[in-house]
Backbone atoms as SQL, in Angstrom:
CREATE TABLE atoms (id INTEGER PRIMARY KEY, chain TEXT, resi INTEGER, resn TEXT, atom TEXT, x REAL, y REAL, z REAL);
INSERT INTO atoms VALUES
  (1, 'A', 1, 'MET', 'N', 87.398, 222.336, 54.523),
  (2, 'A', 1, 'MET', 'CA', 87.930, 222.808, 55.778),
  (3, 'A', 1, 'MET', 'C', 87.534, 224.274, 55.931),
  (4, 'A', 2, 'LYS', 'N', 87.288, 224.698, 57.154),
  (5, 'A', 2, 'LYS', 'CA', 86.894, 226.076, 57.407),
  (6, 'A', 2, 'LYS', 'C', 87.931, 226.732, 58.303),
  (7, 'A', 3, 'ALA', 'N', 88.291, 227.948, 57.952),
  (8, 'A', 3, 'ALA', 'CA', 89.200, 228.739, 58.775),
  (9, 'A', 3, 'ALA', 'C', 88.429, 229.908, 59.366),
  (10, 'A', 4, 'LYS', 'N', 88.707, 230.179, 60.624),
  (11, 'A', 4, 'LYS', 'CA', 88.138, 231.347, 61.293),
  (12, 'A', 4, 'LYS', 'C', 89.293, 232.263, 61.644),
  (13, 'A', 5, 'VAL', 'N', 89.166, 233.535, 61.268),
  (14, 'A', 5, 'VAL', 'CA', 90.229, 234.505, 61.499),
  (15, 'A', 5, 'VAL', 'C', 89.670, 235.678, 62.289),
  (16, 'A', 6, 'LYS', 'N', 90.334, 235.988, 63.399),
  (17, 'A', 6, 'LYS', 'CA', 89.961, 237.145, 64.217),
  (18, 'A', 6, 'LYS', 'C', 91.086, 238.170, 64.094),
  (19, 'A', 7, 'VAL', 'N', 90.739, 239.384, 63.673),
  (20, 'A', 7, 'VAL', 'CA', 91.710, 240.463, 63.496),
  (21, 'A', 7, 'VAL', 'C', 91.400, 241.558, 64.513),
  (22, 'A', 8, 'THR', 'N', 92.420, 241.955, 65.270),
  (23, 'A', 8, 'THR', 'CA', 92.250, 243.008, 66.265),
  (24, 'A', 8, 'THR', 'C', 93.384, 244.014, 66.145),
  (25, 'A', 9, 'LEU', 'N', 93.121, 245.223, 66.595),
  (26, 'A', 9, 'LEU', 'CA', 94.167, 246.243, 66.605),
  (27, 'A', 9, 'LEU', 'C', 95.199, 245.895, 67.670),
  (28, 'A', 10, 'LYS', 'N', 96.448, 246.186, 67.391),
  (29, 'A', 10, 'LYS', 'CA', 97.505, 245.963, 68.370),
  (30, 'A', 10, 'LYS', 'C', 97.320, 246.914, 69.541),
  (31, 'A', 11, 'ASN', 'N', 97.804, 246.505, 70.714),
  (32, 'A', 11, 'ASN', 'CA', 97.757, 247.377, 71.879),
  (33, 'A', 11, 'ASN', 'C', 98.512, 248.671, 71.575),
  (34, 'A', 12, 'GLY', 'N', 97.958, 249.772, 72.014),
  (35, 'A', 12, 'GLY', 'CA', 98.588, 251.061, 71.783),
  (36, 'A', 12, 'GLY', 'C', 98.129, 251.757, 70.520),
  (37, 'A', 13, 'VAL', 'N', 97.420, 251.048, 69.642),
  (38, 'A', 13, 'VAL', 'CA', 96.901, 251.663, 68.415),
  (39, 'A', 13, 'VAL', 'C', 95.554, 252.297, 68.740),
  (40, 'A', 14, 'LEU', 'N', 95.404, 253.564, 68.386),
  (41, 'A', 14, 'LEU', 'CA', 94.165, 254.294, 68.630),
  (42, 'A', 14, 'LEU', 'C', 92.993, 253.591, 67.954),
  (43, 'A', 15, 'ASP', 'N', 91.890, 253.439, 68.681),
  (44, 'A', 15, 'ASP', 'CA', 90.700, 252.757, 68.170),
  (45, 'A', 15, 'ASP', 'C', 89.499, 253.690, 68.280),
  (46, 'A', 16, 'PRO', 'N', 89.318, 254.625, 67.326),
  (47, 'A', 16, 'PRO', 'CA', 88.211, 255.576, 67.418),
  (48, 'A', 16, 'PRO', 'C', 86.840, 254.914, 67.348),
  (49, 'A', 17, 'GLN', 'N', 86.703, 253.834, 66.589),
  (50, 'A', 17, 'GLN', 'CA', 85.412, 253.150, 66.519),
  (51, 'A', 17, 'GLN', 'C', 85.085, 252.510, 67.865),
  (52, 'A', 18, 'GLY', 'N', 86.072, 251.920, 68.505),
  (53, 'A', 18, 'GLY', 'CA', 85.857, 251.352, 69.836),
  (54, 'A', 18, 'GLY', 'C', 85.439, 252.420, 70.837),
  (55, 'A', 19, 'LYS', 'N', 86.081, 253.589, 70.754),
  (56, 'A', 19, 'LYS', 'CA', 85.723, 254.700, 71.650),
  (57, 'A', 19, 'LYS', 'C', 84.292, 255.166, 71.389),
  (58, 'A', 20, 'ALA', 'N', 83.889, 255.225, 70.119),
  (59, 'A', 20, 'ALA', 'CA', 82.523, 255.636, 69.780),
  (60, 'A', 20, 'ALA', 'C', 81.513, 254.627, 70.326),
  (61, 'A', 21, 'ILE', 'N', 81.817, 253.347, 70.225),
  (62, 'A', 21, 'ILE', 'CA', 80.927, 252.308, 70.755),
  (63, 'A', 21, 'ILE', 'C', 80.850, 252.420, 72.273),
  (64, 'A', 22, 'GLU', 'N', 82.002, 252.641, 72.907),
  (65, 'A', 22, 'GLU', 'CA', 82.026, 252.811, 74.365),
  (66, 'A', 22, 'GLU', 'C', 81.132, 253.969, 74.790),
  (67, 'A', 23, 'GLY', 'N', 81.221, 255.100, 74.095),
  (68, 'A', 23, 'GLY', 'CA', 80.378, 256.252, 74.404),
  (69, 'A', 23, 'GLY', 'C', 78.908, 255.968, 74.181),
  (70, 'A', 24, 'ALA', 'N', 78.594, 255.276, 73.086),
  (71, 'A', 24, 'ALA', 'CA', 77.201, 254.949, 72.786),
  (72, 'A', 24, 'ALA', 'C', 76.622, 254.007, 73.840),
  (73, 'A', 25, 'LEU', 'N', 77.417, 253.056, 74.296),
  (74, 'A', 25, 'LEU', 'CA', 76.936, 252.146, 75.343),
  (75, 'A', 25, 'LEU', 'C', 76.619, 252.913, 76.613),
  (76, 'A', 26, 'GLY', 'N', 77.476, 253.880, 76.963),
  (77, 'A', 26, 'GLY', 'CA', 77.198, 254.715, 78.136),
  (78, 'A', 26, 'GLY', 'C', 75.920, 255.509, 77.968),
  (79, 'A', 27, 'SER', 'N', 75.706, 256.034, 76.770),
  (80, 'A', 27, 'SER', 'CA', 74.485, 256.808, 76.491),
  (81, 'A', 27, 'SER', 'C', 73.233, 255.941, 76.566),
  (82, 'A', 28, 'LEU', 'N', 73.390, 254.656, 76.283),
  (83, 'A', 28, 'LEU', 'CA', 72.248, 253.735, 76.341),
  (84, 'A', 28, 'LEU', 'C', 72.019, 253.172, 77.738),
  (85, 'A', 29, 'GLY', 'N', 72.804, 253.631, 78.705),
  (86, 'A', 29, 'GLY', 'CA', 72.595, 253.211, 80.084),
  (87, 'A', 29, 'GLY', 'C', 73.429, 252.019, 80.518),
  (88, 'A', 30, 'PHE', 'N', 74.365, 251.599, 79.718),
  (89, 'A', 30, 'PHE', 'CA', 75.235, 250.489, 80.104),
  (90, 'A', 30, 'PHE', 'C', 76.459, 251.056, 80.810),
  (91, 'A', 31, 'GLY', 'N', 76.320, 251.240, 82.115),
  (92, 'A', 31, 'GLY', 'CA', 77.413, 251.794, 82.908),
  (93, 'A', 31, 'GLY', 'C', 78.477, 250.757, 83.182),
  (94, 'A', 32, 'GLY', 'N', 79.637, 251.242, 83.593),
  (95, 'A', 32, 'GLY', 'CA', 80.706, 250.340, 83.972),
  (96, 'A', 32, 'GLY', 'C', 81.517, 249.798, 82.815),
  (97, 'A', 33, 'VAL', 'N', 81.282, 250.297, 81.601),
  (98, 'A', 33, 'VAL', 'CA', 82.090, 249.865, 80.463),
  (99, 'A', 33, 'VAL', 'C', 83.346, 250.733, 80.456),
  (100, 'A', 34, 'ASN', 'N', 84.493, 250.122, 80.691),
  (101, 'A', 34, 'ASN', 'CA', 85.743, 250.871, 80.821),
  (102, 'A', 34, 'ASN', 'C', 86.587, 250.870, 79.556),
  (103, 'A', 35, 'GLY', 'N', 86.136, 250.213, 78.523),
  (104, 'A', 35, 'GLY', 'CA', 86.881, 250.213, 77.278),
  (105, 'A', 35, 'GLY', 'C', 86.278, 249.246, 76.278),
  (106, 'A', 36, 'VAL', 'N', 86.329, 249.623, 75.027),
  (107, 'A', 36, 'VAL', 'CA', 85.851, 248.760, 73.939),
  (108, 'A', 36, 'VAL', 'C', 86.903, 248.798, 72.843),
  (109, 'A', 37, 'ARG', 'N', 87.286, 247.629, 72.348),
  (110, 'A', 37, 'ARG', 'CA', 88.170, 247.506, 71.195),
  (111, 'A', 37, 'ARG', 'C', 87.394, 246.747, 70.132),
  (112, 'A', 38, 'GLN', 'N', 87.353, 247.263, 68.930),
  (113, 'A', 38, 'GLN', 'CA', 86.626, 246.597, 67.857),
  (114, 'A', 38, 'GLN', 'C', 87.606, 245.831, 66.990),
  (115, 'A', 39, 'GLY', 'N', 87.070, 244.895, 66.227),
  (116, 'A', 39, 'GLY', 'CA', 87.912, 244.098, 65.345),
  (117, 'A', 39, 'GLY', 'C', 87.105, 243.567, 64.176),
  (118, 'A', 40, 'LYS', 'N', 87.678, 242.579, 63.490),
  (119, 'A', 40, 'LYS', 'CA', 87.026, 241.974, 62.329),
  (120, 'A', 40, 'LYS', 'C', 87.071, 240.457, 62.485),
  (121, 'A', 41, 'TYR', 'N', 86.094, 239.801, 61.893),
  (122, 'A', 41, 'TYR', 'CA', 86.013, 238.338, 61.956),
  (123, 'A', 41, 'TYR', 'C', 85.716, 237.817, 60.560),
  (124, 'A', 42, 'PHE', 'N', 86.455, 236.794, 60.145),
  (125, 'A', 42, 'PHE', 'CA', 86.280, 236.196, 58.828),
  (126, 'A', 42, 'PHE', 'C', 86.117, 234.693, 58.964),
  (127, 'A', 43, 'GLU', 'N', 85.260, 234.103, 58.147),
  (128, 'A', 43, 'GLU', 'CA', 85.171, 232.655, 57.985),
  (129, 'A', 43, 'GLU', 'C', 85.497, 232.364, 56.532),
  (130, 'A', 44, 'ILE', 'N', 86.477, 231.489, 56.327),
  (131, 'A', 44, 'ILE', 'CA', 86.950, 231.189, 54.978),
  (132, 'A', 44, 'ILE', 'C', 86.798, 229.687, 54.743),
  (133, 'A', 45, 'ASP', 'N', 86.041, 229.308, 53.716),
  (134, 'A', 45, 'ASP', 'CA', 85.903, 227.902, 53.336),
  (135, 'A', 45, 'ASP', 'C', 87.035, 227.551, 52.383),
  (136, 'A', 46, 'LEU', 'N', 87.749, 226.488, 52.711),
  (137, 'A', 46, 'LEU', 'CA', 88.903, 226.066, 51.925),
  (138, 'A', 46, 'LEU', 'C', 88.683, 224.671, 51.351),
  (139, 'A', 47, 'ALA', 'N', 89.156, 224.451, 50.140),
  (140, 'A', 47, 'ALA', 'CA', 89.095, 223.118, 49.529),
  (141, 'A', 47, 'ALA', 'C', 90.214, 222.227, 50.066),
  (142, 'A', 48, 'GLU', 'N', 91.244, 222.836, 50.648),
  (143, 'A', 48, 'GLU', 'CA', 92.404, 222.102, 51.169),
  (144, 'A', 48, 'GLU', 'C', 91.976, 221.121, 52.264),
  (145, 'A', 49, 'THR', 'N', 92.525, 219.913, 52.222),
  (146, 'A', 49, 'THR', 'CA', 92.199, 218.903, 53.247),
  (147, 'A', 49, 'THR', 'C', 93.336, 218.695, 54.238),
  (148, 'A', 50, 'ASP', 'N', 94.523, 219.170, 53.910),
  (149, 'A', 50, 'ASP', 'CA', 95.660, 219.057, 54.818),
  (150, 'A', 50, 'ASP', 'C', 95.668, 220.262, 55.760),
  (151, 'A', 51, 'ARG', 'N', 95.570, 219.996, 57.061),
  (152, 'A', 51, 'ARG', 'CA', 95.453, 221.058, 58.064),
  (153, 'A', 51, 'ARG', 'C', 96.637, 222.031, 58.013),
  (154, 'A', 52, 'ALA', 'N', 97.854, 221.521, 57.937),
  (155, 'A', 52, 'ALA', 'CA', 99.041, 222.380, 57.930),
  (156, 'A', 52, 'ALA', 'C', 99.071, 223.272, 56.685),
  (157, 'A', 53, 'LYS', 'N', 98.710, 222.713, 55.539),
  (158, 'A', 53, 'LYS', 'CA', 98.677, 223.503, 54.302),
  (159, 'A', 53, 'LYS', 'C', 97.581, 224.566, 54.366),
  (160, 'A', 54, 'ALA', 'N', 96.441, 224.210, 54.938),
  (161, 'A', 54, 'ALA', 'CA', 95.336, 225.162, 55.080),
  (162, 'A', 54, 'ALA', 'C', 95.757, 226.322, 55.976),
  (163, 'A', 55, 'GLU', 'N', 96.391, 226.006, 57.095),
  (164, 'A', 55, 'GLU', 'CA', 96.830, 227.060, 58.018),
  (165, 'A', 55, 'GLU', 'C', 97.877, 227.959, 57.363),
  (166, 'A', 56, 'ALA', 'N', 98.805, 227.368, 56.613),
  (167, 'A', 56, 'ALA', 'CA', 99.826, 228.158, 55.915),
  (168, 'A', 56, 'ALA', 'C', 99.186, 229.067, 54.873),
  (169, 'A', 57, 'ALA', 'N', 98.187, 228.559, 54.163),
  (170, 'A', 57, 'ALA', 'CA', 97.510, 229.362, 53.147),
  (171, 'A', 57, 'ALA', 'C', 96.767, 230.538, 53.783),
  (172, 'A', 58, 'VAL', 'N', 96.070, 230.280, 54.887),
  (173, 'A', 58, 'VAL', 'CA', 95.323, 231.354, 55.555),
  (174, 'A', 58, 'VAL', 'C', 96.283, 232.378, 56.149),
  (175, 'A', 59, 'LYS', 'N', 97.399, 231.919, 56.685),
  (176, 'A', 59, 'LYS', 'CA', 98.408, 232.851, 57.206),
  (177, 'A', 59, 'LYS', 'C', 98.892, 233.765, 56.089),
  (178, 'A', 60, 'ALA', 'N', 99.161, 233.212, 54.914),
  (179, 'A', 60, 'ALA', 'CA', 99.589, 234.021, 53.773),
  (180, 'A', 60, 'ALA', 'C', 98.499, 235.018, 53.372),
  (181, 'A', 61, 'MET', 'N', 97.235, 234.578, 53.401),
  (182, 'A', 61, 'MET', 'CA', 96.122, 235.476, 53.087),
  (183, 'A', 61, 'MET', 'C', 96.080, 236.647, 54.066),
  (184, 'A', 62, 'CYS', 'N', 96.267, 236.344, 55.342),
  (185, 'A', 62, 'CYS', 'CA', 96.240, 237.396, 56.366),
  (186, 'A', 62, 'CYS', 'C', 97.393, 238.377, 56.179),
  (187, 'A', 63, 'ASP', 'N', 98.582, 237.842, 55.935),
  (188, 'A', 63, 'ASP', 'CA', 99.759, 238.691, 55.770),
  (189, 'A', 63, 'ASP', 'C', 99.671, 239.574, 54.532),
  (190, 'A', 64, 'LYS', 'N', 99.041, 239.079, 53.473),
  (191, 'A', 64, 'LYS', 'CA', 98.994, 239.816, 52.213),
  (192, 'A', 64, 'LYS', 'C', 97.777, 240.710, 52.053),
  (193, 'A', 65, 'LEU', 'N', 96.634, 240.348, 52.685),
  (194, 'A', 65, 'LEU', 'CA', 95.404, 241.101, 52.407),
  (195, 'A', 65, 'LEU', 'C', 94.519, 241.338, 53.621),
  (196, 'A', 66, 'ILE', 'N', 94.215, 240.305, 54.367),
  (197, 'A', 66, 'ILE', 'CA', 93.162, 240.391, 55.377),
  (198, 'A', 66, 'ILE', 'C', 93.518, 241.319, 56.534),
  (199, 'A', 67, 'ALA', 'N', 94.765, 241.271, 56.995),
  (200, 'A', 67, 'ALA', 'CA', 95.180, 242.095, 58.133),
  (201, 'A', 67, 'ALA', 'C', 96.266, 243.075, 57.713),
  (202, 'A', 68, 'ASN', 'N', 96.221, 244.250, 58.292),
  (203, 'A', 68, 'ASN', 'CA', 97.319, 245.210, 58.154),
  (204, 'A', 68, 'ASN', 'C', 98.262, 244.929, 59.318),
  (205, 'A', 69, 'THR', 'N', 99.294, 244.136, 59.065),
  (206, 'A', 69, 'THR', 'CA', 100.135, 243.633, 60.155),
  (207, 'A', 69, 'THR', 'C', 100.970, 244.710, 60.844),
  (208, 'A', 70, 'VAL', 'N', 100.972, 245.921, 60.313),
  (209, 'A', 70, 'VAL', 'CA', 101.658, 247.020, 60.987),
  (210, 'A', 70, 'VAL', 'C', 100.877, 247.419, 62.241),
  (211, 'A', 71, 'ILE', 'N', 99.540, 247.417, 62.142),
  (212, 'A', 71, 'ILE', 'CA', 98.721, 247.875, 63.265),
  (213, 'A', 71, 'ILE', 'C', 97.765, 246.819, 63.806),
  (214, 'A', 72, 'GLU', 'N', 97.690, 245.653, 63.138),
  (215, 'A', 72, 'GLU', 'CA', 96.726, 244.632, 63.552),
  (216, 'A', 72, 'GLU', 'C', 97.400, 243.288, 63.845),
  (217, 'A', 73, 'ASN', 'N', 96.813, 242.570, 64.789),
  (218, 'A', 73, 'ASN', 'CA', 97.165, 241.170, 65.066),
  (219, 'A', 73, 'ASN', 'C', 96.056, 240.308, 64.501),
  (220, 'A', 74, 'TYR', 'N', 96.375, 239.035, 64.263),
  (221, 'A', 74, 'TYR', 'CA', 95.327, 238.109, 63.851),
  (222, 'A', 74, 'TYR', 'C', 95.551, 236.755, 64.487),
  (223, 'A', 75, 'ALA', 'N', 94.451, 236.034, 64.656),
  (224, 'A', 75, 'ALA', 'CA', 94.476, 234.676, 65.195),
  (225, 'A', 75, 'ALA', 'C', 93.696, 233.789, 64.243),
  (226, 'A', 76, 'ILE', 'N', 94.261, 232.619, 63.951),
  (227, 'A', 76, 'ILE', 'CA', 93.637, 231.693, 63.014),
  (228, 'A', 76, 'ILE', 'C', 93.212, 230.434, 63.751),
  (229, 'A', 77, 'GLU', 'N', 92.003, 229.969, 63.438),
  (230, 'A', 77, 'GLU', 'CA', 91.499, 228.700, 63.949),
  (231, 'A', 77, 'GLU', 'C', 91.042, 227.877, 62.744),
  (232, 'A', 78, 'ILE', 'N', 91.584, 226.687, 62.605),
  (233, 'A', 78, 'ILE', 'CA', 91.180, 225.800, 61.521),
  (234, 'A', 78, 'ILE', 'C', 90.198, 224.782, 62.087),
  (235, 'A', 79, 'ALA', 'N', 89.004, 224.712, 61.493),
  (236, 'A', 79, 'ALA', 'CA', 87.972, 223.797, 62.001),
  (237, 'A', 79, 'ALA', 'C', 87.688, 222.704, 60.987);
C-alpha cells in the first residue's frame, strides 16, 4: 500500500521560502503571482494491507516526525 502525505504551513504562519519564490517568479517575468506557499510531499510504501491500519500508522508518523503540528497541517491519501 502507498501513502501520499502533503504537508503545508498553517494559515498565518510566516513562509519566507514562499515569499522568496514569489519574488523570483516576478523577476523571471511571471506577473500576477499574488502569493506562494511552499510545502512538503512524501510517498511512503507500506507493507500493511488493511487500509484503516495503514492510515492510522501514517497519521502517527506525521504526528511524531513528518509534520510539526504546531505550525503545519498535513493531508494523507492512501492509494
